[in-house]
N, C-alpha and C positions, 0 to 999 in steps of 0.2 A: 201873422204872429198869433192872433187870437185862436185860429184853428189849431195851430201847433200846441198852444197852451192847453186847449180843451182836450186834445188827443193825449197829451202827457198826463193830464188830470185823470182821465178815464183809465189810463194804463196803470198808474201808480196808486190811486186812492180809491177806497171803497166806503160807501155810506149805506147804513142798514136801516135807519129810521129817519123820518121827516122831523127836522128841528123847528122850533118856534122861530118866528121872525126875529132877527137880531141876536139869536143865541150865540154865546161864545163858542169858538171852535176848539176842540180837543183833538189833536193829531197824535195817533197812537202808533208806535213803532215796535214791531215784534222782535222776539228773541231769536237766537240761532235755530234754524229749522222751523221757525214759526211762520204763520201766515196771518192775513188780515182777519180771518174768521175768529182768531183767538179773542178778539176784542168785541165780538158780537154781544156777549153779556154786558159789557161796559156800556155799549150803545143803548141796549134795551133798558138798562137801569137808569141812565142819565137823560134819555130823551123824554120830552122834547126840549127840556131846559138847556141842554148842551148839544151842540152839533158835533157828534163824534165821527171823525174820519180815521180809517185804519189804512195803513200802508201795506201794499202787496209788493214784496220784493220779487225780482225776476227769478225764474227757476223753480217755481212752485205753483200748485193748483192751476188756475187758469193761465199762468205765465210759465208753466213748466217746460215749454219748448224753447224758451229764451235761455241764453247762457247766463249763469249767475255772475254777480258782480265780482270784481277782483279786489276791492278795497272798501273800507268803511266810507272813505271820502267819495267814492263813486256812487255809493248808495245815497249819501247825503245830497250829492249833486242832482241825482235823479228826482228825489223828493222835492228839492228846492225848485226845480224847473216845473214841477207839476202844481205847485201852489199858486193860487191867484193872489193878487195884491189888494184884496179888500181891506180897507183901513177902518171900516165902521164896526167890525166885529173882532174882538181880541182873539188871538191865536195862542193856545197853550200847547206844549209838547209833553207827551208821556212816552218814555222809552224804557223797556225792560231788558236787562242783560245786554245783548248785542244792540238792541234797540236804544239803549241809553247812550252807547257810543255814536250810533248814527244820529241820534238826537242832538248830541253835543256838537258834532260837526255841522249839523243843520242849523243849530242856534248860532254858530259862528258865521255861517253864510248869511243868515237873516240879519245879524248884527252889522255885517259889512255892507249890506244892502240898505241899511237905514230903516229896517222894520223888524226890530228884535221881538222875539216872542214875549208874551205877557208873563209867562212863568214856565219853567221847565221842571217836570216831575221826573226824577231819576230813580230807577228801581233796579235792585239786584245787580249792581255793578260797582266795582271799586273805582276810585278816581283815576283819571288818566296818568297822574304822576306816580301811581303805584304799579310798577312793572313786575311781571313774573315771566319766566321762561316756560312756555307751554307749547307742546307740539303734537297734540292729539290728532291734528289733521294729517300728520305724516305717517300715522300708524295704519294698521289694517282695519277692515270693516268691523271686526270683533272689538277692537279697542274703542272705536267710535261709538258703537252700540253700548258698550259697557259704561262709557262716560255719560251718555244720554240717560241711561237707566239710573245711574247714580244720582242725577239731578231730580229724578222723579217727576218730570214734567210731561212725559209721553206715556200713553197707554201701553202697559206691559204687553198686552196682546198684539199690539201693532208692531212691536219690536220682534215678535216671533213670526210675523207674516212675511215670508220671503218676497212675495209679489209686491207688497207695499214697501218693503225695504228697498227694492230696486227702484222705486219711484222717488223715495225721499232721501236716500243716502247721498246722491250727487250734490244736491242743494245743501244738505246738512254739512257735508265735508267742506264745501266752498264757504259756507258761513263760518265754520271753525277756523278756516284758513284766514279769512279777513279779520276775525277777532284776534287770533293769536299772532298775527303779523302787524297789527295796528300799533302805531306810535304817535303820540301827540306831536304835532308840528307847531312851530312858532306861529302866532296869529292873535287876533283880538279875543279878548275874554268877553263872553256875553254879559250884558248889563242887567239881565232879568233875574228875578228871584229863582233860586234852586231849592226845590222841595225834594229831599232825598229820602227814599223808603227802602227798607231792607229787612230781611229775616234774621233773627238772632242766631239761627243755626245753619246759615248758608255756608256750604263748604267752599264756595268760590269767593266770598267777600265777608270780611269781618266788619262790625260796626265802625271801627276805627278807619279801615280802608274806605268805607263809604263816606266817612267824614271828610276825606281828602278831597271830595268834590267842592268843598268850600273854597279851595284855592283857585277854582276855575271860573268864578263869577265875581263881578263887581257889584252885584246886588245882594239882597238879603239871603240868608241861608238857614234852612231848617233840616234836621235829621230826625226821622221817625223810625223806630225799630219795633218790628212786630214779631210775635211768635211764629216760628216756621223756618223752613229751609229755603232753597233757591226759588221755589214757586210758592212762597208764602202768600202771594197776592191771590192765589186761588182759594186757599183755606181761609184767608182773612179778607175775602172779597168785600164784605159790607164795610169793614173798617177802612179799607183803602178807598172805596167809593165815597165814603163819608168825608175823608180827607180831601179828595179831589173836589167834591161838591162844595165843601166849605170854602176852599180856596177860590174856585171859580165864581162863587157867588159874590166874592169881593171884586170881581171884574165887571159885574153888571153895571149898567149906566147909573151914575150917581152914587155908587158904592165906594168909590175911592180906590186907591192903588192897593195891590197886594202887599201885606206887611209880614 
């Protein structure tokens, strides 16, 4: 079992910097089309005080030969199996966009296992109770590329490179499929605090839709709105890092619970 757990850990999780002993863990879950390397700057900024772990979904970068997942729940299950059960270091979750949905399902799995996360940072995604009919994944490549360009989170030159597009489009389409077909199923609500972050000009989520996350937790709830669109967290990197750092410092031994 230990060998299997270690193999799952290496398959799903990436660590970029050495943390200090006992540092709280921050598990970062990427957006649709994203990869673990998106969170390298977060790891660099927060190390060694925070042990930043970034999730690598199947179907991209060093996992590009693997078939992509079919659902948000499948992704959450994969990450859940990869996590160890260390109880001496708090585990916080950070999920942006699709990563917020995977993080939510992961938080529910951790809750059911009796080891809820210390805090869940939700970024750039409306609450699961707010449903929309979306079908970008059913359109052609041009429609998919147009949608990605609209969100302004991918280098424009990359979207003009046919060779690169051939590599990234299958995983991107699969991600859009799991996002657009996701529906919240009955189950336990996480007991951890939810710290929700969003951009004030995000075309995919309004501040009120982000506030709907408050219905999904039995713990404290915070909403923080920043200037910017869907990838506000790139433009507002320092402000977001400050929010994460301030919250995680409350998790340090002797600091008390997150409020």
